[in-house]
C-alpha positions as a printed NumPy array, in Angstrom:
array([[  7.05 ,   9.234,   5.622],
       [  6.088,  12.889,   7.017],
       [  9.259,  13.336,   8.22 ],
       [ 10.421,  12.855,   4.166],
       [  7.958,  15.267,   2.732],
       [  8.649,  18.162,   5.197],
       [ 12.677,  17.769,   4.578],
       [ 11.878,  17.894,   1.191],
       [  9.787,  20.683,   1.394],
       [ 12.763,  22.259,   2.705],
       [ 15.58 ,  21.334,   0.429],
       [ 13.295,  22.781,  -2.284],
       [ 12.673,  26.162,  -0.806],
       [ 16.613,  26.121,  -0.29 ],
       [ 16.63 ,  26.042,  -4.288],
       [ 14.455,  28.179,  -4.447],
       [ 15.741,  31.176,  -2.5  ],
       [ 19.543,  29.969,  -3.69 ],
       [ 18.843,  29.538,  -7.685],
       [ 16.323,  32.814,  -8.006],
       [ 17.097,  35.962,  -7.882],
       [ 15.343,  39.076,  -7.981],
       [ 15.065,  40.811, -11.002],
       [ 16.298,  44.301,  -9.109],
       [ 18.411,  43.629,  -6.563],
       [ 17.957,  45.872,  -3.561],
       [ 19.959,  48.601,  -3.174],
       [ 23.989,  47.661,  -1.585],
       [ 24.645,  50.977,   0.044],
       [ 25.338,  52.833,  -3.531],
       [ 22.648,  54.646,  -5.606],
       [ 22.893,  55.598,  -9.176],
       [ 20.935,  59.36 ,  -9.05 ],
       [ 20.972,  62.83 , -11.218],
       [ 21.58 ,  66.176,  -9.667],
       [ 18.106,  68.079, -10.167],
       [ 18.884,  71.497,  -8.143],
       [ 21.925,  73.154,  -6.32 ],
       [ 22.713,  75.508,  -4.047],
       [ 25.48 ,  77.641,  -2.719],
       [ 26.535,  76.633,   0.816],
       [ 28.69 ,  79.065,   3.047],
       [ 30.308,  81.824,   0.726],
       [ 29.841,  81.429,  -3.287],
       [ 34.127,  81.58 ,  -3.233],
       [ 34.424,  78.472,  -1.09 ],
       [ 33.151,  76.464,  -4.095],
       [ 31.035,  74.119,  -2.409],
       [ 27.57 ,  73.931,  -2.898],
       [ 24.077,  70.818,  -1.589],
       [ 22.914,  69.458,  -4.016],
       [ 19.415,  67.627,  -4.304],
       [ 19.442,  64.394,  -5.818],
       [ 16.817,  61.662,  -8.095],
       [ 16.673,  58.25 ,  -8.294],
       [ 17.766,  57.334, -11.961],
       [ 19.411,  54.046, -13.608],
       [ 20.774,  52.633, -16.723],
       [ 18.803,  53.151, -20.223],
       [ 20.706,  51.86 , -22.531],
       [ 24.14 ,  53.449, -22.299],
       [ 22.756,  56.576, -21.237],
       [ 21.261,  57.735, -18.029],
       [ 17.954,  58.307, -17.22 ],
       [ 15.633,  59.725, -14.136],
       [ 13.813,  56.919, -12.96 ],
       [ 10.395,  57.507, -12.031],
       [  8.71 ,  56.594,  -9.82 ],
       [ 12.317,  57.138,  -7.816],
       [ 13.115,  58.506,  -4.951],
       [ 14.225,  61.675,  -4.004],
       [ 17.35 ,  62.473,  -2.125],
       [ 18.424,  65.336,  -0.063],
       [ 21.268,  66.723,   0.79 ],
       [ 23.869,  65.358,  -0.943],
       [ 27.135,  67.137,  -0.669],
       [ 29.92 ,  65.879,  -2.7  ],
       [ 32.937,  64.395,  -1.395],
       [ 34.878,  66.553,  -3.479],
       [ 33.856,  69.681,  -2.033],
       [ 33.929,  68.641,   1.63 ],
       [ 37.606,  70.074,   2.621],
       [ 37.57 ,  72.762,  -0.265],
       [ 38.827,  76.068,   0.904],
       [ 42.833,  77.226,  -0.04 ],
       [ 42.981,  74.153,  -1.836],
       [ 40.096,  72.601,  -4.137],
       [ 39.686,  70.006,  -5.914],
       [ 41.753,  67.396,  -3.696],
       [ 44.557,  69.104,  -3.542],
       [ 44.267,  72.299,  -6.384],
       [ 45.689,  75.747,  -4.983],
       [ 43.433,  77.805,  -5.893],
       [ 45.895,  80.993,  -5.878],
       [ 47.872,  78.878,  -9.323],
       [ 45.247,  78.928, -10.972],
       [ 44.988,  81.174, -14.065],
       [ 42.375,  83.771, -14.284],
       [ 39.734,  82.691, -15.401],
       [ 39.667,  79.217, -14.262],
       [ 37.143,  77.904, -11.412],
       [ 35.757,  75.178,  -9.621],
       [ 32.349,  74.512, -10.935],
       [ 29.078,  72.231,  -9.576],
       [ 27.45 ,  69.482, -10.928],
       [ 25.357,  70.422, -13.308],
       [ 22.027,  69.662, -13.094],
       [ 21.033,  66.39 , -14.787],
       [ 24.189,  64.717, -14.729],
       [ 24.867,  61.323, -13.22 ],
       [ 25.972,  60.698,  -9.443],
       [ 26.904,  57.905,  -7.122],
       [ 25.069,  58.87 ,  -4.197],
       [ 26.264,  56.847,  -1.029],
       [ 24.248,  57.437,   3.127],
       [ 26.008,  58.777,   4.95 ],
       [ 25.091,  59.813,   8.963],
       [ 26.165,  62.898,   9.893],
       [ 27.79 ,  63.48 ,  13.86 ],
       [ 24.516,  64.535,  15.513],
       [ 23.095,  61.778,  13.672],
       [ 21.473,  63.036,  10.758],
       [ 20.802,  61.131,   6.969],
       [ 23.095,  63.191,   4.133],
       [ 23.96 ,  61.343,   1.021],
       [ 27.407,  61.676,  -0.294],
       [ 28.268,  62.388,  -3.634],
       [ 31.571,  60.094,  -4.852],
       [ 32.955,  62.193,  -7.455],
       [ 36.196,  64.72 ,  -8.357],
       [ 35.276,  68.071,  -8.771],
       [ 36.029,  70.046, -12.137],
       [ 38.061,  72.735, -12.692],
       [ 36.307,  74.914, -15.669],
       [ 38.097,  77.837, -17.987],
       [ 39.376,  78.861, -21.153],
       [ 42.788,  79.437, -21.738],
       [ 43.906,  82.719, -22.638],
       [ 45.56 ,  82.503, -26.52 ]])
């Protein structure tokens, strides 16, 4: 009889774990965040920035800061890592019309972060995005 009750209790525990989910499951590696600040990385003409971000969540269909939430620093935009003569995944800087330039991610905008270890083991956060280019078309 004691063996049966242990088996019943074990089955009950297995059913509970299988059927009850946390209201907010743990991160799967990707984090919703908002950009809070940025500083130029290297020269201004390299169009690269180091970002600081804060954890966010969706509030209805918009993004809002999560309080309390985590902060992430340093963060780097994947689309800016290869910037040089070309930016934004292959746009040649020399071909941009006057007045157009790659721009940084503005403060308050939502981003998706992924943790990454650099070759020296340092933890950084990679922003998964495509770099924007902005300017005014001549009339």
